[in-house]
Residue frames as qw, qx, qy, qz and C-alpha x, y, z in Angstrom:
[[0.283, 0.862, -0.352, 0.229, 101.42, 114.41, 93.70],
 [0.532, -0.619, 0.551, -0.172, 102.92, 112.48, 96.64],
 [0.930, 0.090, 0.350, 0.061, 102.91, 109.36, 94.53],
 [0.592, 0.762, -0.115, 0.236, 105.15, 111.08, 92.04],
 [0.079, -0.795, 0.520, -0.303, 107.59, 112.22, 94.64],
 [0.787, -0.307, 0.525, -0.101, 107.46, 108.64, 96.28],
 [0.895, 0.403, 0.162, 0.103, 108.23, 107.08, 92.77],
 [0.356, 0.843, -0.275, 0.296, 111.02, 109.64, 92.15],
 [0.393, -0.734, 0.485, -0.266, 112.47, 109.21, 95.54],
 [0.807, -0.228, 0.544, -0.027, 112.72, 105.39, 95.55],
 [0.820, 0.547, 0.072, 0.153, 113.72, 105.20, 91.95],
 [0.183, 0.846, -0.408, 0.290, 116.82, 107.38, 92.77],
 [0.603, -0.502, 0.583, -0.213, 117.50, 105.19, 95.92],
 [0.931, 0.140, 0.337, 0.001, 117.31, 102.12, 93.64],
 [0.621, 0.746, -0.123, 0.206, 119.68, 103.76, 91.13],
 [0.148, 0.738, -0.477, 0.454, 122.35, 104.87, 93.60],
 [0.705, -0.530, 0.310, -0.355, 121.81, 102.33, 96.39],
 [0.602, 0.419, -0.675, 0.078, 124.98, 100.24, 96.13],
 [0.018, 0.298, -0.826, 0.478, 125.48, 97.48, 98.63],
 [0.349, -0.340, -0.864, -0.124, 122.12, 95.89, 98.63],
 [0.383, -0.694, -0.518, -0.322, 119.42, 96.58, 101.12],
 [0.604, -0.632, -0.258, 0.411, 121.45, 97.41, 104.09],
 [0.391, -0.077, 0.151, 0.905, 123.39, 99.94, 102.09],
 [0.034, -0.497, -0.445, -0.744, 120.11, 101.54, 101.05],
 [0.402, -0.667, -0.602, 0.175, 118.83, 101.93, 104.49],
 [0.319, -0.451, -0.115, 0.826, 120.79, 105.16, 105.14],
 [0.032, 0.062, 0.474, 0.878, 119.57, 106.57, 101.91],
 [0.290, -0.558, -0.705, -0.327, 115.97, 105.63, 102.56],
 [0.421, -0.647, -0.470, 0.428, 116.08, 107.29, 106.02],
 [0.248, -0.300, 0.036, 0.920, 117.56, 110.39, 104.72],
 [0.124, -0.229, -0.561, -0.786, 114.94, 110.70, 102.09],
 [0.425, -0.546, -0.623, -0.363, 111.73, 109.67, 103.89],
 [0.520, -0.613, -0.444, 0.396, 112.62, 110.91, 107.46],
 [0.409, -0.462, -0.039, 0.786, 114.84, 113.90, 106.96],
 [0.101, -0.011, 0.400, 0.911, 114.13, 115.26, 103.54],
 [0.310, -0.365, -0.588, -0.652, 110.45, 114.59, 102.98],
 [0.245, -0.122, 0.591, -0.758, 109.36, 114.12, 106.64],
 [0.636, -0.105, -0.528, -0.553, 106.97, 111.37, 105.68],
 [0.821, -0.413, -0.394, -0.022, 107.52, 109.56, 108.87],
 [0.322, -0.865, 0.335, -0.189, 109.57, 109.92, 112.15],
 [0.225, 0.551, -0.797, 0.104, 112.78, 108.27, 113.07],
 [0.496, -0.123, 0.762, -0.398, 110.85, 106.05, 115.49],
 [0.804, 0.373, 0.199, -0.418, 108.64, 104.86, 112.68],
 [0.590, 0.629, -0.500, -0.084, 111.49, 104.26, 110.32],
 [0.006, -0.448, 0.865, -0.224, 113.26, 102.18, 113.02],
 [0.689, 0.083, 0.580, -0.428, 110.13, 100.11, 113.41],
 [0.775, 0.557, -0.098, -0.280, 110.05, 99.61, 109.73],
 [0.310, 0.601, -0.735, 0.054, 113.70, 98.43, 109.65],
 [0.347, -0.237, 0.848, -0.323, 112.93, 95.99, 112.53],
 [0.779, 0.278, 0.394, -0.401, 109.94, 94.67, 110.75],
 [0.647, 0.665, -0.313, -0.205, 111.79, 94.46, 107.38],
 [0.083, 0.541, -0.828, 0.122, 114.52, 92.43, 109.00],
 [0.434, -0.073, 0.830, -0.342, 112.11, 89.92, 110.47],
 [0.769, 0.445, 0.256, -0.380, 109.96, 89.39, 107.38],
 [0.752, 0.051, 0.534, 0.383, 111.15, 87.21, 104.42],
 [0.558, 0.738, 0.232, 0.299, 112.83, 88.90, 101.49],
 [0.525, 0.265, -0.133, 0.797, 115.42, 91.54, 100.91],
 [0.288, -0.570, -0.465, 0.613, 115.53, 94.18, 103.48],
 [0.079, -0.162, 0.221, 0.958, 115.68, 97.09, 100.93],
 [0.275, -0.280, -0.673, -0.627, 112.54, 96.01, 99.14],
 [0.400, -0.541, -0.721, 0.165, 110.73, 95.25, 102.46],
 [0.213, -0.481, -0.242, 0.815, 111.63, 98.72, 103.72],
 [0.038, -0.008, -0.443, -0.896, 110.49, 100.32, 100.49],
 [0.320, -0.415, -0.778, -0.348, 107.16, 98.57, 100.73],
 [0.366, -0.605, -0.601, 0.372, 106.60, 99.52, 104.33],
 [0.205, -0.326, -0.028, 0.923, 107.89, 103.12, 103.77],
 [0.101, -0.184, -0.585, -0.784, 105.53, 103.52, 100.82],
 [0.381, -0.560, -0.721, -0.148, 102.56, 102.45, 102.81],
 [0.441, -0.546, -0.418, 0.577, 103.44, 104.52, 105.86],
 [0.189, -0.168, 0.120, 0.960, 104.16, 107.64, 103.87],
 [0.268, -0.337, -0.545, -0.720, 100.82, 107.59, 102.09],
 [0.479, -0.596, -0.636, 0.106, 98.95, 106.52, 105.36],
 [0.393, -0.425, -0.284, 0.764, 100.63, 109.42, 107.24],
 [0.043, 0.023, 0.274, 0.960, 99.56, 111.86, 104.50],
 [0.410, 0.193, 0.379, -0.807, 95.99, 111.10, 105.31],
 [0.519, 0.181, -0.600, -0.582, 95.01, 108.65, 102.47],
 [0.881, -0.158, 0.097, -0.434, 92.88, 105.56, 102.80],
 [0.718, -0.312, 0.617, 0.075, 94.13, 102.03, 103.16],
 [0.804, 0.414, 0.392, 0.169, 93.77, 101.09, 99.58],
 [0.323, 0.924, -0.128, 0.160, 95.70, 104.23, 98.55],
 [0.424, -0.736, 0.528, -0.022, 98.36, 103.26, 101.08],
 [0.832, 0.051, 0.533, 0.145, 98.64, 99.86, 99.44],
 [0.626, 0.735, 0.115, 0.235, 99.21, 101.64, 96.12],
 [0.085, -0.935, 0.327, -0.113, 101.85, 103.71, 97.85],
 [0.659, -0.447, 0.601, 0.076, 103.74, 100.56, 98.95],
 [0.812, 0.361, 0.410, 0.205, 103.46, 99.17, 95.37],
 [0.376, 0.916, -0.006, 0.139, 104.73, 102.35, 94.00],
 [0.270, -0.815, 0.513, -0.016, 107.78, 102.62, 96.32],
 [0.753, -0.214, 0.609, 0.123, 108.68, 98.87, 95.80],
 [0.722, 0.606, 0.307, 0.128, 108.20, 99.05, 92.11],
 [0.215, 0.945, -0.209, 0.132, 110.36, 102.29, 91.83],
 [0.476, -0.680, 0.555, 0.057, 113.14, 100.72, 94.02],
 [0.772, 0.006, 0.613, 0.167, 113.37, 97.66, 91.82],
 [0.603, 0.775, 0.167, -0.083, 113.05, 99.31, 88.41],
 [0.162, 0.874, -0.444, -0.111, 116.58, 100.63, 88.03],
 [0.452, -0.420, 0.786, 0.036, 118.06, 97.46, 88.98],
 [0.731, 0.315, 0.603, -0.060, 115.94, 95.58, 86.60],
 [0.541, 0.838, -0.012, -0.071, 116.69, 97.87, 83.71],
 [0.044, -0.795, 0.602, 0.064, 120.47, 97.98, 84.43],
 [0.584, -0.237, 0.776, 0.017, 120.66, 94.21, 84.83],
 [0.774, 0.445, 0.450, -0.014, 118.98, 93.61, 81.56],
 [0.350, 0.921, -0.153, -0.071, 121.15, 96.20, 79.73],
 [0.089, 0.775, -0.625, 0.029, 124.50, 95.10, 81.00],
 [0.875, -0.221, 0.404, -0.150, 124.14, 91.41, 81.68],
 [0.885, 0.414, 0.093, 0.194, 125.62, 90.38, 78.33],
 [0.302, 0.833, -0.288, 0.363, 128.36, 93.08, 78.37],
 [0.477, -0.715, 0.441, -0.257, 129.39, 92.12, 81.87],
 [0.928, -0.107, 0.351, 0.066, 129.94, 88.50, 81.17],
 [0.727, 0.590, -0.031, 0.349, 132.17, 89.61, 78.14],
 [0.294, 0.713, -0.277, 0.572, 134.18, 92.22, 80.05],
 [0.672, -0.722, -0.061, -0.151, 134.10, 91.12, 83.67],
 [0.841, -0.317, 0.031, 0.438, 137.83, 90.24, 83.70],
 [0.417, 0.703, 0.058, 0.574, 138.88, 93.51, 82.03],
 [0.460, -0.056, -0.400, 0.791, 141.21, 95.59, 84.31],
 [0.120, -0.220, 0.045, -0.967, 138.96, 98.66, 84.18],
 [0.688, -0.423, -0.413, -0.421, 135.89, 96.70, 85.26],
 [0.751, -0.249, -0.490, 0.365, 137.91, 95.20, 88.07],
 [0.249, 0.121, -0.266, 0.923, 139.13, 98.71, 89.06],
 [0.398, -0.418, -0.179, -0.797, 135.54, 100.04, 89.22],
 [0.777, -0.371, -0.493, -0.122, 134.65, 97.15, 91.50],
 [0.588, -0.089, -0.439, 0.674, 137.69, 97.78, 93.73],
 [0.025, 0.217, -0.109, 0.970, 136.53, 101.37, 94.05],
 [0.580, -0.404, -0.334, -0.623, 132.94, 100.36, 94.87],
 [0.669, -0.218, -0.676, 0.217, 133.89, 98.06, 97.76],
 [0.290, -0.138, -0.483, 0.814, 134.89, 100.77, 100.31],
 [0.339, -0.188, -0.111, -0.915, 131.69, 102.79, 99.31],
 [0.680, -0.278, -0.585, -0.344, 129.53, 99.81, 100.12],
 [0.596, -0.212, -0.613, 0.474, 131.18, 99.34, 103.40],
 [0.099, 0.018, -0.206, 0.973, 130.74, 102.97, 104.18],
 [0.510, -0.261, -0.389, -0.721, 126.96, 102.66, 103.34],
 [0.715, -0.353, -0.601, -0.054, 126.50, 99.77, 105.68],
 [0.437, -0.177, -0.496, 0.729, 128.30, 101.56, 108.51],
 [0.188, -0.125, 0.016, -0.974, 126.26, 104.69, 107.94],
 [0.620, -0.335, -0.527, -0.474, 123.14, 102.40, 108.25],
 [0.628, -0.320, -0.614, 0.356, 124.25, 101.00, 111.48],
 [0.289, -0.061, -0.282, 0.913, 125.14, 104.43, 112.83],
 [0.287, -0.266, -0.283, -0.876, 121.87, 106.01, 111.70],
 [0.687, -0.436, -0.509, -0.282, 119.94, 103.51, 113.82],
 [0.578, -0.220, -0.534, 0.577, 121.81, 104.34, 116.91],
 [0.096, -0.536, -0.042, -0.837, 119.57, 107.08, 118.12],
 [0.183, -0.198, 0.617, -0.739, 117.95, 107.93, 121.37],
 [0.741, 0.009, -0.068, -0.668, 114.75, 106.42, 120.09],
 [0.859, 0.138, -0.484, -0.092, 116.44, 103.06, 119.95],
 [0.578, 0.095, -0.616, 0.526, 119.01, 103.11, 122.70],
 [0.402, -0.876, -0.267, 0.016, 117.58, 105.93, 124.93],
 [0.355, 0.676, -0.381, 0.521, 120.24, 107.96, 126.77],
 [0.537, -0.122, -0.695, 0.462, 121.98, 107.42, 130.18],
 [0.071, 0.005, 0.373, -0.925, 120.28, 110.59, 131.54],
 [0.571, -0.097, -0.166, -0.798, 116.84, 109.97, 130.22],
 [0.926, -0.163, 0.075, -0.332, 116.43, 106.22, 130.94],
 [0.128, -0.653, 0.747, -0.004, 119.69, 104.68, 132.28],
 [0.664, -0.072, 0.735, -0.120, 118.18, 101.16, 132.43],
 [0.769, 0.582, 0.227, -0.136, 116.85, 101.12, 128.89],
 [0.299, 0.858, -0.409, -0.082, 120.27, 102.69, 127.54],
 [0.234, -0.534, 0.811, -0.045, 122.48, 100.05, 129.27],
 [0.713, 0.165, 0.672, -0.117, 120.23, 96.99, 128.31],
 [0.625, 0.762, 0.055, -0.157, 120.12, 98.35, 124.85],
 [0.148, 0.800, -0.581, -0.028, 123.95, 98.67, 124.73],
 [0.429, -0.360, 0.825, -0.079, 124.30, 95.21, 126.13],
 [0.765, 0.373, 0.503, -0.151, 121.90, 93.60, 123.65],
 [0.509, 0.812, -0.258, -0.119, 123.80, 95.38, 120.83],
 [0.028, -0.660, 0.750, -0.036, 127.16, 94.05, 122.09],
 [0.597, -0.082, 0.790, -0.113, 125.78, 90.45, 122.75],
 [0.768, 0.552, 0.282, -0.161, 124.21, 90.32, 119.43],
 [0.357, 0.826, -0.428, -0.086, 127.43, 91.51, 117.66],
 [0.185, -0.504, 0.843, -0.041, 129.60, 89.03, 119.53],
 [0.691, 0.070, 0.687, -0.213, 127.10, 86.20, 119.10],
 [0.747, 0.618, 0.198, -0.143, 126.92, 86.64, 115.35],
 [0.416, 0.799, -0.435, 0.019, 130.46, 87.49, 114.53],
 [0.000, 0.598, -0.780, 0.187, 132.44, 85.37, 116.92],
 [0.469, -0.095, 0.813, -0.331, 130.16, 82.65, 118.14],
 [0.179, 0.099, -0.727, -0.656, 128.65, 82.26, 114.77],
 [0.301, 0.400, 0.766, -0.404, 124.98, 82.05, 116.09],
 [0.187, 0.507, 0.672, 0.506, 122.40, 82.28, 113.39],
 [0.021, -0.118, 0.046, -0.992, 121.18, 85.98, 113.04],
 [0.541, -0.402, -0.462, -0.577, 117.51, 84.81, 113.15],
 [0.674, -0.465, -0.542, 0.191, 118.08, 83.29, 116.53],
 [0.301, -0.155, -0.262, 0.904, 119.92, 86.39, 117.82],
 [0.269, -0.308, -0.243, -0.879, 116.85, 88.38, 116.62],
 [0.643, -0.461, -0.542, -0.282, 114.60, 86.06, 118.62],
 [0.602, -0.290, -0.499, 0.552, 116.87, 86.07, 121.66],
 [0.158, 0.089, -0.110, 0.977, 117.11, 89.92, 121.57],
 [0.383, -0.407, -0.395, -0.729, 113.36, 90.21, 121.22],
 [0.712, -0.432, -0.550, 0.064, 112.78, 87.95, 124.16],
 [0.514, -0.192, -0.383, 0.743, 115.30, 89.70, 126.37],
 [0.044, -0.261, -0.108, -0.958, 113.77, 93.15, 125.42],
 [0.562, -0.459, -0.497, -0.476, 110.51, 91.85, 126.36],
 [0.736, -0.387, -0.477, 0.285, 111.77, 90.55, 129.76],
 [0.573, -0.131, -0.251, 0.769, 114.04, 93.36, 130.54],
 [0.071, 0.138, 0.102, 0.983, 112.58, 96.54, 129.24],
 [0.446, -0.346, -0.344, -0.751, 108.94, 96.02, 129.96]]
């Protein structure tokens, strides 16, 4: 039964997850952590970190890891967990595959039509909002700690956040390098 819920959940996320993988992160977290309780916020944060460091789109990587973790946390064996990761990944990709096949010819014909342009103009702010929601949902005590609980970890986490933002936005440092730098800094400063 969990496989049906897993398929349905990731199919809906794939259907309404505008803005690519980062836009889907808040939807995925809302479903797998808060709605279904298949994993904790800390586990989801680890999944996002791993998904960003592995090759491929972050939405698909997150679905793969979430599917595996959800089935594993439900007490199933490793082969069943692998089937869970395949189920979640396939369900996430399926709506895009179907929609792209159906609308590809029509889109090329009508892409310059004012109505189509208006739809895209309306979708842009929604995509930005989903990306901002994904960033804000990851700013939790599990990731940053709190000034009262562990001030050292909190301030180091805030510094790494600001340094990474400044490095990628203004100094144009490659994001992969910034991930490596932040990982090394985290190892040296937090442990």
